[in-house]
BALO-334292 format. One record per atom (N, C-alpha, C): residue number from 1; residue in one letter; atom name; x, y, z. Coordinates in pm, whole numbers. Each point is the difference from the previous one (the first is absolute). Example, Ala and Ser with C-alpha at 12.3 -4.5 7.8 and 13.67 -1.06 7.14 Angstrom:
- 1; A; N; 1319; -569; 780
- 1; A; CA; -89; 119; 0
- 1; A; C; 90; 120; 0
- 2; S; N; -35; 105; -72
- 2; S; CA; 82; 119; 6
- 2; S; C; -77; 109; 73
This chain:
- 1; E; N; 12126; 8351; 4750
- 1; E; CA; -68; 90; 91
- 1; E; C; -117; -65; 69
- 2; G; N; -75; -81; -74
- 2; G; CA; -118; -64; 58
- 2; G; C; 19; -149; 11
- 3; I; N; -82; -62; 78
- 3; I; CA; 2; -145; 9
- 3; I; C; -58; -53; -130
- 4; D; N; 71; -89; -66
- 4; D; CA; -45; -60; -124
- 4; D; C; -14; 103; -112
- 5; S; N; 95; 93; -8
- 5; S; CA; -5; 99; -108
- 5; S; C; 124; -6; -89
- 6; G; N; 91; -92; 30
- 6; G; CA; 124; -10; -78
- 6; G; C; -15; -84; -125
- 7; R; N; 114; -34; -59
- 7; R; CA; 3; -79; -123
- 7; R; C; -46; -143; 29
- 8; I; N; -60; -62; -100
- 8; I; CA; -44; -139; 11
- 8; I; C; 110; -89; -56
- 9; L; N; 54; -87; 83
- 9; L; CA; 102; -93; -44
- 9; L; C; -62; -129; -53
- 10; L; N; -106; -45; 65
- 10; L; CA; -65; -126; -40
- 10; L; C; -136; -7; 69
- 11; Q; N; -98; -51; -70
- 11; Q; CA; -132; -24; 59
- 11; Q; C; -35; -146; -18
- 12; V; N; -36; -65; 110
- 12; V; CA; -41; -140; -3
- 12; V; C; -135; -9; 70
- 13; P; N; -105; -38; -71
- 13; P; CA; -133; -8; 63
- 13; P; C; -12; -123; 92
- 14; F; N; -92; 9; 95
- 14; F; CA; -31; -114; 85
- 14; F; C; -149; 2; 32
- 15; P; N; -60; -120; 21
- 15; P; CA; -145; -6; 23
- 15; P; C; -40; 51; 137
- 16; V; N; -113; 71; 4
- 16; V; CA; -58; 47; 125
- 16; V; C; -136; -67; 15
- 17; G; N; -97; 42; -81
- 17; G; CA; -132; -63; -2
- 17; G; C; -61; -18; 137
- 18; K; N; -78; -106; 15
- 18; K; CA; -67; -29; 128
- 18; K; C; 87; -96; 80
- 19; R; N; 108; 54; 54
- 19; R; CA; 93; -79; 80
- 19; R; C; 13; 65; 138
- 20; T; N; 54; -77; 94
- 20; T; CA; 25; 56; 133
- 20; T; C; 122; 91; -7
- 21; I; N; 18; 83; 101
- 21; I; CA; 114; 90; 5
- 21; I; C; 130; -79; 1
- 22; N; N; 0; -117; 64
- 22; N; CA; 121; -83; 4
- 22; N; C; 33; -58; -137
- 23; E; N; -102; -41; -76
- 23; E; CA; 23; -51; -135
- 23; E; C; 53; 110; -91
- 24; V; N; -58; 118; 9
- 24; V; CA; 46; 112; -82
- 24; V; C; 143; 36; 37
- 25; N; N; 30; 3; 129
- 25; N; CA; 136; 30; 46
- 25; N; C; 99; -103; -51
- 26; S; N; -38; -127; 2
- 26; S; CA; 85; -107; -51
- 26; S; C; 23; 17; -150
- 27; N; N; -107; 31; -75
- 27; N; CA; 13; 23; -145
- 27; N; C; 91; 119; -27
- 28; M; N; -14; 106; 79
- 28; M; CA; 82; 119; -18
- 28; M; C; 147; -32; 28
- 29; N; N; 27; -77; 106
- 29; N; CA; 138; -37; 33
- 29; N; C; 62; -86; -110
- 30; Q; N; -78; -95; -52
- 30; Q; CA; 49; -85; -109
- 30; Q; C; 29; 84; -123
- 31; C; N; -88; 94; -30
- 31; C; CA; 18; 90; -113
- 31; C; C; 126; 85; 20
- 32; G; N; 22; 49; 121
- 32; G; CA; 120; 78; 30
- 32; G; C; 127; -81; -22
- 33; Y; N; -3; -126; 41
- 33; Y; CA; 114; -89; -18
- 33; Y; C; 28; -22; -150
- 34; E; N; -106; -34; -75
- 34; E; CA; 16; -23; -144
- 34; E; C; 42; 128; -71
- 35; G; N; -57; 114; 38
- 35; G; CA; 36; 127; -60
- 35; G; C; 145; 37; 25
- 36; T; N; 48; -26; 121
- 36; T; CA; 140; 27; 32
- 36; T; C; 92; -84; -86
- 37; R; N; -33; -127; -19
- 37; R; CA; 81; -89; -86
- 37; R; C; 2; 53; -143
- 38; K; N; -117; 40; -52
- 38; K; CA; -8; 53; -137
- 38; K; C; 80; 129; -13
- 39; L; N; -8; 85; 102
- 39; L; CA; 71; 128; -4
- 39; L; C; 151; -22; 1
- 40; I; N; 46; -96; 76
- 40; I; CA; 143; -33; 3
- 40; I; C; 45; -45; -139
- 41; Q; N; -81; -83; -66
- 41; Q; CA; 32; -44; -136
- 41; Q; C; 6; 119; -96
- 42; I; N; -94; 93; 14
- 42; I; CA; -1; 120; -86
- 42; I; C; 127; 81; 23
- 43; F; N; 41; 21; 126
- 43; F; CA; 121; 77; 31
- 43; F; C; 126; -70; -50
- 44; E; N; 0; -133; 5
- 44; E; CA; 116; -74; -50
- 44; E; C; 16; 16; -151
- 45; K; N; -112; 9; -74
- 45; K; CA; 4; 17; -145
- 45; K; C; 30; 144; -39
- 46; S; N; -52; 96; 76
- 46; S; CA; 15; 142; -34
- 46; S; C; 38; 78; 125
- 47; K; N; 127; 32; 13
- 47; K; CA; 50; 72; 118
- 47; K; C; -59; 142; 11
- 48; N; N; -46; 57; -112
- 48; N; CA; -51; 137; -1
- 48; N; C; -153; 7; 2
- 49; Y; N; -64; -108; 35
- 49; Y; CA; -147; -5; 0
- 49; Y; C; -55; 98; 103
- 50; I; N; -94; 86; -42
- 50; I; CA; -59; 98; 93
- 50; I; C; -153; -10; 4
- 51; G; N; -57; -98; -65
- 51; G; CA; -145; -15; 3
- 51; G; C; -69; 104; -86
- 52; C; N; -122; 31; 33
- 52; C; CA; -75; 98; -78
- 52; C; C; -65; 103; 92
- 53; E; N; -24; 115; -57
- 53; E; CA; -64; 109; 73
- 53; E; C; -144; -38; 34
- 54; Q; N; -43; 33; 119
- 54; Q; CA; -137; -28; 40
- 54; Q; C; -89; 118; -42
- 55; L; N; -115; -31; -56
- 55; L; CA; -91; 106; -40
- 55; L; C; -48; 77; 123
- 56; P; N; -4; 133; -9
- 56; P; CA; -39; 81; 117
- 56; P; C; -135; -37; 61
- 57; D; N; -95; -42; -83
- 57; D; CA; -133; -34; 52
- 57; D; C; 1; -127; 85
- 58; F; N; 107; -79; -8
- 58; F; CA; 6; -125; 75
- 58; F; C; 96; 7; 119
- 59; Q; N; 58; 116; 25
- 59; Q; CA; 90; 15; 113
- 59; Q; C; -82; 22; 127
- 60; N; N; 53; -44; 111
- 60; N; CA; -66; 19; 129
- 60; N; C; 81; 96; 86
- 61; Y; N; -67; 95; 59
- 61; Y; CA; 64; 93; 92
- 61; Y; C; -73; -11; 133
- 62; W; N; 42; -92; 81
- 62; W; CA; -64; -24; 129
- 62; W; C; 85; 57; 112
- 63; R; N; -66; 47; 101
- 63; R; CA; 72; 47; 116
- 63; R; C; 47; -121; 82
- 64; K; N; 96; 23; 87
- 64; K; CA; 46; -104; 89
- 64; K; C; -111; -31; 100
- 65; R; N; -25; -126; 26
- 65; R; CA; -105; -37; 95
- 65; R; C; 43; 35; 142
- 66; N; N; -100; 26; 84
- 66; N; CA; 30; 34; 139
- 66; N; C; -94; -79; 92
- 67; E; N; 6; 26; 130
- 67; E; CA; -76; -79; 95
- 67; E; C; -152; 11; -19
- 68; H; N; -45; 106; -63
- 68; H; CA; -144; 14; -23
- 68; H; C; -51; -98; -106
- 69; D; N; 88; -37; -93
- 69; D; CA; -39; -96; -104
- 69; D; C; -16; -142; 55
- 70; I; N; 70; -31; 108
- 70; I; CA; -5; -135; 54
- 70; I; C; -86; -9; 126
- 71; T; N; -69; 108; 33
- 71; T; CA; -81; 5; 122
- 71; T; C; -143; -41; -27
- 72; L; N; -46; -97; 77
- 72; L; CA; -138; -47; -11
- 72; L; C; -90; 87; 88
- 73; D; N; -120; 22; -49
- 73; D; CA; -99; 82; 71
- 73; D; C; -125; -85; 16
- 74; P; N; -52; -15; 122
- 74; P; CA; -119; -83; 20
- 74; P; C; -122; 47; -79
- 75; R; N; 5; 122; -50
- 75; R; CA; -111; 52; -80
- 75; R; C; 9; -45; -146
- 76; M; N; 109; -68; -37
- 76; M; CA; 15; -52; -136
- 76; M; C; -92; -119; -20
- 77; S; N; -35; -26; -125
- 77; S; CA; -78; -120; -31
- 77; S; C; 89; -122; 17
- 78; L; N; -61; -115; 16
- 78; L; CA; 75; -125; 11
- 78; L; C; 87; -20; -123
- 79; E; N; -55; 26; -117
- 79; E; CA; 76; -17; -124
- 79; E; C; 123; 90; -3
- 80; M; N; -13; 123; 42
- 80; M; CA; 113; 93; 1
- 80; M; C; 105; -44; 103
- 81; L; N; -43; -45; 117
- 81; L; CA; 95; -48; 101
- 81; L; C; 80; -118; -55
- 82; I; N; -67; -90; -70
- 82; I; CA; 68; -115; -60
- 82; I; C; 100; 46; -105
- 83; K; N; -40; 94; -87
- 83; K; CA; 89; 49; -106
- 83; K; C; 125; 68; 57
- 84; V; N; -19; 86; 99
- 84; V; CA; 115; 70; 58
- 84; V; C; 92; -101; 68
- 85; T; N; -56; -93; 75
- 85; T; CA; 82; -100; 68
- 85; T; C; 76; -85; -102
- 86; N; N; -66; -47; -104
- 86; N; CA; 67; -82; -102
- 86; N; C; 107; 78; -75
- 87; S; N; -17; 130; -12
- 87; S; CA; 99; 82; -71
- 87; S; C; 130; 15; 78
- 88; F; N; -4; -24; 130
- 88; F; CA; 118; 24; 82
- 88; F; C; 45; -123; 78
- 89; V; N; -37; -121; -47
- 89; V; CA; 45; -121; 67
- 89; V; C; 150; -18; -21
- 90; I; N; 58; -91; 75
- 90; I; CA; 143; -29; -7
- 90; I; C; 37; -24; -147
- 91; P; N; 104; 61; -53
- 91; P; CA; 116; 60; 68
- 91; P; C; -17; 148; 33
- 92; Y; N; -116; 58; -26
- 92; Y; CA; -25; 140; 33
- 92; Y; C; -23; 12; 151
- 93; P; N; -7; 122; 53
- 93; P; CA; -5; 16; 146
- 93; P; C; -129; -45; 67
- 94; G; N; -105; -25; -76
- 94; G; CA; -125; -42; 61
- 94; G; C; -93; 118; 26
- 95; A; N; -129; -25; -12
- 95; A; CA; -99; 102; 32
- 95; A; C; -3; 20; 151
- 96; R; N; -41; 120; 42
- 96; R; CA; -1; 33; 144
- 96; R; C; -140; 29; 48
- 97; L; N; -28; -48; 119
- 97; L; CA; -124; 32; 69
- 97; L; C; 40; 61; 134
- 98; W; N; -20; 131; 13
- 98; W; CA; 39; 71; 122
- 98; W; C; -95; -36; 114
- 99; I; N; 57; -28; 119
- 99; I; CA; -81; -33; 117
- 99; I; C; 29; 94; 117
- 100; A; N; 103; 83; -14
- 100; A; CA; 37; 100; 101
- 100; A; C; 91; 101; -70
- 101; P; N; 26; 117; 61
- 101; P; CA; 82; 100; -68
- 101; P; C; 137; -50; -47
- 102; D; N; 62; -88; 73
- 102; D; CA; 132; -49; -40
- 102; D; C; 1; -151; -26
- 103; I; N; -117; -58; -16
- 103; I; CA; -7; -145; -20
- 103; I; C; -92; -33; -116
- 104; Y; N; 51; -77; -94
- 104; Y; CA; -83; -50; -109
- 104; Y; C; 28; -149; -18
- 105; L; N; -97; -68; -55
- 105; L; CA; 16; -141; -35
- 105; L; C; 35; -8; -147
- 106; T; N; 95; -85; -34
- 106; T; CA; 31; -29; -139
- 106; T; C; -91; -114; -42
- 107; I; N; -75; 20; -106
- 107; I; CA; -104; -94; -38
- 107; I; C; 46; -93; -112
- 108; L; N; -17; -128; 25
- 108; L; CA; 39; -103; -97
- 108; L; C; -113; -27; -99
- 109; E; N; -125; -1; 52
- 109; E; CA; -113; -36; -86
- 109; E; C; -129; 61; 54
- 110; V; N; -88; 37; -92
- 110; V; CA; -135; 43; 34
- 110; V; C; -94; -80; -89
- 111; K; N; -106; -53; 61
- 111; K; CA; -101; -70; -79
- 111; K; C; -135; 11; 71
- 112; K; N; -102; -40; -70
- 112; K; CA; -136; 1; 56
- 112; K; C; -3; -96; 118
- 113; A; N; -61; 43; 108
- 113; A; CA; -7; -83; 121
- 113; A; C; -91; -121; -24
- 114; H; N; 22; -103; 81
- 114; H; CA; -87; -119; -2
- 114; H; C; -137; 38; 55
- 115; E; N; -102; -63; -49
- 115; E; CA; -137; 30; 46
- 115; E; C; -14; -12; 152
- 116; K; N; 72; -94; 61
- 116; K; CA; -6; -20; 146
- 116; K; C; 51; 121; 77
- 117; D; N; 82; 84; -65
- 117; D; CA; 57; 116; 67
- 117; D; C; -85; 127; -13
- 118; Y; N; -111; -9; -72
- 118; Y; CA; -90; 116; -16
- 118; Y; C; -98; 5; 116
- 119; P; N; -3; 108; 76
- 119; P; CA; -109; 14; 97
- 119; P; C; -129; 26; -78
- 120; P; N; -115; -33; 57
- 120; P; CA; -126; 18; -72
- 120; P; C; -24; 144; -47
- 121; N; N; 45; 96; 75
- 121; N; CA; -25; 141; -34
- 121; N; C; 131; 73; -33
- 122; W; N; 90; -66; -71
- 122; W; CA; 133; 56; -28
- 122; W; C; -5; 137; -66
- 123; F; N; -102; 23; -82
- 123; F; CA; -10; 126; -74
- 123; F; C; -35; 118; 91
- 124; N; N; -41; -27; 126
- 124; N; CA; -30; 108; 94
- 124; N; C; 123; 51; 74
- 125; Y; N; 113; -65; -20
- 125; Y; CA; 123; 42; 67
- 125; Y; C; 77; 100; -87
- 126; E; N; 77; 83; 67
- 126; E; CA; 81; 99; -70
- 126; E; C; 119; -68; -69
- 127; H; N; 45; 59; -109
- 127; H; CA; 117; -51; -71
- 127; H; C; 117; -7; 96
- 128; G; N; 75; -109; -5
- 128; G; CA; 117; -16; 85
- 128; G; C; -26; -77; 128
- 129; Y; N; -126; -35; 26
- 129; Y; CA; -31; -76; 122
- 129; Y; C; 55; -142; -14
- 130; I; N; 70; -47; 103
- 130; I; CA; 58; -135; -2
- 130; I; C; -99; -94; 67
- 131; F; N; -56; -92; -79
- 131; F; CA; -97; -96; 52
- 131; F; C; 67; -112; 77
- 132; S; N; 118; -42; -47
- 132; S; CA; 68; -110; 68
- 132; S; C; 146; -3; -44
- 133; T; N; 80; -65; 83
- 133; T; CA; 138; -30; -37
- 133; T; C; 16; -151; 11
- 134; R; N; 60; -57; -101
- 134; R; CA; 25; -144; -3
- 134; R; C; 151; -23; 9
- 135; E; N; 40; -123; -13
- 135; E; CA; 143; -33; 9
- 135; E; C; 82; 70; -109
- 136; D; N; -52; 2; -123
- 136; D; CA; 77; 54; -113
- 136; D; C; -60; 124; -64
- 137; Y; N; -113; 45; 49
- 137; Y; CA; -64; 115; -64
- 137; Y; C; -94; 71; 96
- 138; L; N; -39; 122; -43
- 138; L; CA; -103; 71; 74
- 138; L; C; -114; 29; -98
- 139; V; N; -119; 20; 53
- 139; V; CA; -120; 22; -81
- 139; V; C; -48; 142; 26
- 140; M; N; -9; 80; -108
- 140; M; CA; -30; 141; 15
- 140; M; C; -108; 45; -98
- 141; R; N; -86; 89; 46
- 141; R; CA; -101; 63; -85
- 141; R; C; 70; 99; -91
- 142; V; N; -24; -11; -131
- 142; V; CA; 54; 95; -96
- 142; V; C; -117; 66; -73
- 143; E; N; 28; 83; -97
- 143; E; CA; -104; 79; -68
- 143; E; C; -123; -82; -36
- 144; D; N; 16; -109; -70
- 144; D; CA; -114; -71; -56
- 144; D; C; -11; -145; 42
- 145; D; N; 83; -43; 97
- 145; D; CA; 2; -142; 32
- 145; D; C; 73; -22; 132
- 146; V; N; 33; -127; 25
- 146; V; CA; 80; -37; 115
- 146; V; C; 125; -67; -54
- 147; A; N; 115; 48; 42
- 147; A; CA; 127; -48; -53
- 147; A; C; 73; -87; 100
- 148; E; N; 68; -100; -53
- 148; E; CA; 93; -82; 77
- 148; E; C; 139; 54; -34
- 149; I; N; 70; 51; 98
- 149; I; CA; 128; 66; -21
- 149; I; C; 108; -78; 73
- 150; S; N; 102; -41; -76
- 150; S; CA; 110; -79; 56
- 150; S; C; 126; 84; 12
- 151; P; N; 33; 44; 122
- 151; P; CA; 124; 76; 21
- 151; P; C; 121; -94; 2
- 152; I; N; 116; 56; -31
- 152; I; CA; 125; -76; 6
- 152; I; C; 48; -10; 145
- 153; E; N; -26; 104; 79
- 153; E; CA; 50; 7; 136
- 153; E; C; -56; -114; 87
- 154; E; N; 69; -24; 109
- 154; E; CA; -45; -98; 98
- 154; E; C; -134; 42; 59
- 155; K; N; -82; -96; 38
- 155; K; CA; -135; 29; 48
- 155; K; C; -1; 90; 125
- 156; H; N; 101; -9; 85
- 156; H; CA; -2; 81; 123
- 156; H; C; -8; 150; -30
- 157; I; N; 41; 40; -119
- 157; I; CA; -5; 142; -36
- 157; I; C; -144; 44; -27
- 158; W; N; -83; -90; -53
- 158; W; CA; -134; 40; -41
- 158; W; C; -115; -75; 67
- 159; K; N; 28; -95; 87
- 159; K; CA; -108; -79; 61
- 159; K; C; -93; 84; 87
- 160; N; N; 48; 110; 57
- 160; N; CA; -82; 84; 87
- 160; N; C; -90; 96; -76
- 161; L; N; -3; -11; -131
- 161; L; CA; -85; 88; -81
- 161; L; C; -146; -46; -1
- 162; Y; N; -28; -119; 53
- 162; Y; CA; -135; -55; 1
- 162; Y; C; -98; 101; 60
- 163; K; N; -109; 23; -72
- 163; K; CA; -107; 92; 39
- 163; K; C; 50; 144; 19
- 164; T; N; 102; 36; -76
- 164; T; CA; 44; 139; -2
- 164; T; C; -21; 53; -142
- 165; K; N; 38; 123; -21
- 165; K; CA; -18; 61; -130
- 165; K; C; 134; 49; -53
- 166; I; N; 26; -28; -126
- 166; I; CA; 115; 56; -69
- 166; I; C; -50; 122; -74
- 167; Y; N; 62; 112; 25
- 167; Y; CA; -41; 126; -63
- 167; Y; C; 63; 16; -138
- 168; P; N; -49; 94; -78
- 168; P; CA; 66; 29; -128
- 168; P; C; 146; 41; 25
- 169; P; N; 88; -25; -94
- 169; P; CA; 143; 25; 22
- 169; P; C; 34; 144; 36
- 170; T; N; -76; 96; -47
- 170; T; CA; 31; 139; 33
- 170; T; C; -7; 25; 151
- 171; F; N; -85; -74; 70
- 171; F; CA; -13; 13; 145
- 171; F; C; 135; -30; 67
- 172; Y; N; 67; -107; -45
- 172; Y; CA; 127; -41; 59
- 172; Y; C; 116; 84; -54
- 173; L; N; -4; 31; -128
- 173; L; CA; 111; 74; -60
- 173; L; C; 5; 144; 50
- 174; Q; N; -115; 63; 23
- 174; Q; CA; 3; 137; 53
- 174; Q; C; 61; 1; 138
- 175; K; N; -28; -102; 81
- 175; K; CA; 59; -8; 134
- 175; K; C; 148; -31; -8
- 176; K; N; 37; -85; -97
- 176; K; CA; 141; -37; -18
- 176; K; C; 81; 124; -38
- 177; Y; N; -48; 77; -98
- 177; Y; CA; 75; 116; -46
- 177; Y; C; -14; 119; 94
- 178; A; N; -106; 5; 79
- 178; A; CA; -18; 109; 96
- 178; A; C; 106; -8; 110
- 179; S; N; 47; -121; 30
- 179; S; CA; 99; -17; 106
- 179; S; C; 142; 22; -49
- 180; V; N; 18; 18; -130
- 180; V; CA; 135; 17; -56
- 180; V; C; 47; 142; 20
């Protein structure tokens, strides 16, 4: 009924610690490969193997994710923007930054901007203000900092955002759904 609420066939731990998202993903993939091999061996030895019941306190009942979970909001903190973006990197659909009612950028990476990209009075600008667009990224004022945002799309889609403002996603989504 729920995601991760069924029987446990096998558990194989893998290190997380202070690693990059790519290292953790690699460890998880290696663990999945080794776990699959072990599970095949278990099934070969016991055709009727059904694993063990999961304790109710450890089951997860999560709803299906939707576009609101992957939508970035310029009012978010830099740390939150990074977390959401990292949670939805490839092979997932990617985090979204809406720039018009029917247009969003798929974001590959968000990180703290280089000091050279900070205007002297950056904190006086409204959240979502685009300070500059570069070849591979744009620089935007967010809740508590200045973010370097790398979209997947070609630059011609977002190069004209320089010195404009990206509004909170509800601004674009209300217009998108109002026209439906």
